C-alpha positions in Angstrom: 238.4 94.7 -59.9 237.7 92.4 -57.0 240.0 94.4 -54.7 238.2 97.7 -55.6 234.8 96.1 -55.1 235.9 94.9 -51.7 237.2 98.3 -50.7 233.9 99.9 -51.7 231.9 97.4 -49.8 234.0 97.9 -46.6 233.8 101.7 -47.0 230.0 101.5 -47.2 229.9 99.4 -44.1 232.1 101.9 -42.2 229.9 104.8 -43.3 226.8 102.9 -42.1 228.4 102.3 -38.7 229.6 105.9 -38.4 226.1 107.2 -39.3 224.5 105.0 -36.6 227.0 106.1 -34.0 226.6 109.9 -34.7 222.8 109.5 -34.7 222.8 107.7 -31.4 225.2 110.3 -29.9 222.9 113.1 -31.1 219.9 111.5 -29.5 221.7 111.2 -26.2 223.2 114.7 -26.3 221.5 117.5 -24.2 223.7 120.2 -25.6 221.8 121.9 -28.5 225.1 122.8 -30.4 226.6 119.4 -29.9 223.3 117.8 -31.0 223.2 119.9 -34.2 226.8 119.1 -35.0 226.3 115.3 -34.5 223.2 115.4 -36.7 225.1 117.2 -39.4 227.9 114.5 -39.2 225.3 111.8 -39.5 223.8 113.5 -42.7 227.3 113.7 -44.1 227.8 110.0 -43.6 224.6 109.3 -45.5 225.8 111.4 -48.4 229.2 109.6 -48.4 227.5 106.2 -48.3 225.2 107.1 -51.3 228.2 108.2 -53.3 230.0 104.9 -52.6 226.9 102.8 -53.4 226.6 104.6 -56.7 230.2 103.9 -57.5 229.7 100.2 -56.5 226.8 99.9 -58.9 228.9 101.5 -61.7 231.8 99.1 -60.9 229.5 96.1 -61.0 228.2 97.3 -64.4 231.8 97.7 -65.6 232.7 94.2 -64.4 229.7 92.9 -66.5 231.0 94.7 -69.6 234.5 93.4 -69.1 233.3 89.9 -68.5 231.3 89.9 -71.7 234.2 91.3 -73.6 236.6 88.7 -72.1 234.4 85.8 -73.0 233.8 86.8 -76.5 236.6 85.6 -78.7 237.1 88.1 -81.6 236.9 86.6 -85.0 239.1 87.5 -87.8 236.0 88.4 -89.8 234.8 91.1 -87.3 234.0 94.3 -89.0 235.3 97.7 -88.0 232.0 98.6 -86.2 232.1 95.5 -84.0 235.7 96.1 -83.0 234.9 99.7 -82.2 232.0 98.6 -80.0 234.2 96.2 -78.1 236.9 98.9 -77.6 234.2 101.3 -76.4 233.1 98.8 -73.8 236.6 98.2 -72.5 237.2 102.0 -72.4 234.0 102.5 -70.5 235.0 99.9 -67.9 238.3 101.6 -67.4 236.6 105.0 -67.0 234.2 103.6 -64.4 237.0 102.1 -62.3 238.9 105.4 -62.4 235.9 107.4 -61.4 235.2 105.0 -58.6 238.7 105.5 -57.3 238.4 109.3 -57.5 235.1 109.3 -55.6 236.5 107.1 -52.9 239.5 109.4 -52.5 237.2 112.5 -52.5 234.9 111.1 -49.8 237.8 110.0 -47.7 239.4 113.4 -47.9 236.2 115.2 -47.1 235.7 113.0 -44.0 239.2 113.5 -42.8 239.0 117.3 -43.2 235.7 117.4 -41.2 237.2 115.2 -38.5 240.3 117.4 -38.4 238.2 120.6 -38.1 236.2 119.2 -35.2 239.4 117.9 -33.5 241.1 121.3 -33.8 238.2 123.0 -32.0 238.3 120.4 -29.2 242.0 120.3 -28.7 242.5 123.7 -27.1 240.1 123.3 -24.2 241.4 119.9 -23.6 245.0 121.2 -23.4 243.8 123.8 -20.9 242.0 121.3 -18.8 245.0 119.0 -18.6 247.4 121.9 -17.8 245.1 123.2 -15.0 244.7 119.7 -13.5 248.5 119.2 -13.5 249.0 122.5 -11.7 246.5 121.4 -9.1 248.3 118.1 -8.6 251.6 119.9 -8.0 250.1 122.6 -5.7 248.0 120.3 -3.6 250.6 117.5 -3.2 250.6 116.5 0.4 247.8 119.0 1.3 244.8 116.8 0.4 243.9 113.2 1.2 245.5 110.5 -1.0 242.1 109.4 -2.3 241.3 112.9 -3.5 244.8 113.2 -5.0 244.3 110.0 -7.0 240.9 111.4 -8.3 242.6 114.6 -9.4 245.4 112.6 -11.1 242.8 110.6 -12.9 241.1 113.8 -14.2 244.5 115.0 -15.5 245.3 111.6 -17.1 241.8 111.3 -18.8 242.1 114.9 -20.1 245.5 114.1 -21.5 244.3 110.8 -23.1 241.3 112.6 -24.7 243.7 115.3 -26.0 245.8 112.5 -27.6 242.7 111.0 -29.1 241.5 114.1 -30.9 245.1 115.0 -31.7 245.4 111.9 -33.8 243.3 113.4 -36.5 245.6 116.5 -36.8 248.8 114.5 -36.4 248.0 112.1 -39.2 247.2 115.1 -41.5 250.6 116.5 -40.6 252.5 113.3 -41.2 250.8 112.6 -44.6 250.9 116.2 -45.9 254.7 116.2 -46.4 254.8 119.8 -45.0 256.4 118.9 -41.6 259.8 117.5 -41.5 261.1 115.3 -38.6 263.6 116.9 -36.3 266.0 114.0 -35.8 268.3 114.0 -32.7 269.9 111.5 -30.3 267.0 110.5 -28.0 266.9 108.3 -24.9 263.7 106.3 -25.4 263.4 105.5 -21.8 262.7 109.2 -20.9 259.8 109.2 -23.4 258.5 105.9 -22.1 258.6 106.9 -18.4 256.6 110.0 -19.2 253.9 108.0 -21.0 253.7 105.4 -18.2 253.2 108.1 -15.6 250.3 109.5 -17.6 248.7 106.1 -17.9 249.2 105.0 -14.3 245.8 105.9 -13.0 244.0 103.8 -15.7 246.5 101.0 -15.2 245.9 101.0 -11.4 242.2 101.1 -11.9 242.4 97.8 -13.9 245.0 96.3 -11.6 247.5 96.1 -14.4 251.2 95.4 -13.7 253.5 97.3 -16.2 257.0 95.9 -16.5 259.8 97.7 -18.3 262.6 95.5 -19.8 265.1 98.1 -21.0 268.5 97.5 -19.5 271.1 99.7 -21.2 268.8 100.4 -24.1 270.6 102.3 -26.9 269.7 105.9 -27.8 267.9 106.4 -31.1 268.1 109.0 -33.9 264.6 110.2 -34.0 262.1 113.0 -33.6 261.0 113.2 -29.9 257.4 114.4 -30.7 256.9 111.6 -33.3 258.4 108.9 -31.0 256.2 110.1 -28.2 253.1 109.6 -30.4 254.1 106.0 -31.2 254.5 105.0 -27.5 251.4 107.0 -26.5 249.2 105.1 -29.0 250.7 101.6 -28.3 250.7 101.9 -24.5 247.2 103.4 -24.5 246.0 100.4 -26.6 247.7 98.0 -24.2 246.0 99.5 -21.1 242.7 99.7 -22.9 242.7 96.1 -24.1 244.7 94.5 -21.2 242.7 92.2 -19.0 242.0 93.2 -15.4 244.8 92.2 -13.2 247.0 91.4 -16.2 250.5 92.3 -17.3 251.9 94.8 -19.8 255.5 94.4 -20.9 257.5 97.2 -22.5 260.9 96.2 -23.9 263.7 97.2 -26.2 266.7 95.4 -27.7 269.6 96.7 -29.8 270.0 95.1 -33.3 272.2 95.8 -36.3 271.9 99.5 -36.7 268.5 99.6 -35.1 266.6 99.3 -31.8 263.6 97.0 -31.7 260.9 98.0 -29.2 257.8 96.0 -28.2 254.6 96.5 -26.1 253.0 93.3 -25.1 249.6 92.7 -23.4 247.7 89.7 -22.3 244.3 90.9 -23.5 241.8 89.3 -25.9 244.2 89.5 -28.9 243.4 90.2 -32.5 242.0 87.7 -35.0 244.2 86.4 -37.8 241.8 87.8 -40.4 242.0 91.4 -39.1 245.7 91.4 -38.2 247.1 92.4 -41.6 244.8 95.5 -41.7 245.2 97.0 -38.3 247.7 99.7 -39.4 245.3 101.1 -42.0 243.4 104.3 -41.3 240.0 103.9 -39.6 240.6 100.2 -38.8 239.6 98.8 -35.4 240.3 95.5 -33.8 238.4 92.2 -34.4 236.5 92.4 -31.2 234.4 95.4 -32.2 236.0 98.1 -30.0 235.8 101.4 -31.9 238.0 104.4 -31.5 239.3 106.9 -34.0 241.0 104.1 -35.9 244.0 106.4 -36.4 246.5 105.5 -33.6 248.2 102.6 -35.3 248.1 104.4 -38.7 250.0 107.3 -37.1 252.4 104.9 -35.5 253.2 103.3 -38.9 253.7 106.7 -40.6 256.1 107.7 -37.9 258.1 104.5 -37.8 258.4 104.3 -41.6 259.4 108.0 -41.9 262.4 107.1 -39.7 263.3 104.1 -41.9 262.0 101.5 -39.5 259.2 99.0 -39.6 256.2 98.1 -37.4 254.2 94.9 -37.1 252.1 93.0 -34.6 251.9 89.3 -33.6 248.8 88.0 -32.0 246.3 85.2 -31.6 242.7 85.8 -30.6 242.4 85.1 -26.9 246.2 85.1 -26.3 247.1 88.8 -26.2 249.0 90.9 -28.7 252.6 92.2 -29.1 253.4 95.2 -31.1 257.0 95.6 -32.4 258.7 98.5 -34.1 262.2 99.5 -35.0 264.0 102.9 -35.0 267.6 103.7 -36.1 270.3 103.8 -33.5 271.9 107.2 -32.7 275.3 107.7 -34.2 278.1 106.2 -32.0 275.9 103.6 -30.3 277.4 100.1 -30.0 276.0 97.2 -31.9 276.0 94.7 -29.1 273.5 96.3 -26.7 271.1 94.0 -25.1 267.9 94.5 -23.0 
């Protein structure tokens, strides 16, 4: 019961924070349609929070019933009516817990469906913006001053990053639905990484970050290209976002027994020991209060585990963070590859 109570309390806290963020965004918005949508989202968060608060109250009531029943030692002389009352109390406690679990899942599903709907509507214009900016970059190469070219590259990169942000909602729904199957093929991970580094270069340059790739003779992996791209996109984006100005980001890979181990290391503020075990859960953010969709790392875990690998992080607050994950080697790859 303690675990469920803690889940409910954390869920209520998240709903409260989300409500405040939507309300603040609505107050700042000058677009009537956007303002109306944000206000509706804020009202939805209030309803979700009220449901969770009701379930928490019921759970605490059930805990009281269970505690009383647990302390009371049945006597051999108890009559049938007393035994029936005790059984009814225990049954009621079980029913309350089951109802609380159903309501949590229902509220979570409703929120994810709403987020996915909004993300779907935002995704198309963002894709168009990014494609148009990319065409301009190619067409104007060498025809405009370098400073203007860098600004245009920044527009393309930001549009692409925002597209990735809203796509997280849709991607997680795809990965957890069981509808889509991964298209496994022999894949050179360096090709995927190079593409992601190019996209993040404007933000990295703006912060003076140095990105070093340590992947000498990295083995190919047996994986879905789209899915692996999502993992690197989220991990590298986090590293650039949280890396300290003028700092370093290291991307590496090493062949192991049947697997390839990858890592993305930054020297940013790090993650607290308390939060570290939870960072791959949905809607979790880091210990220092930076808020995003809270889905990037959850998606990375879904992808890696679907390939039969594992993902984990090592960090100490104030000393940066390193994210590791493994993917299976492509058939025919040697076992003694090294970075």
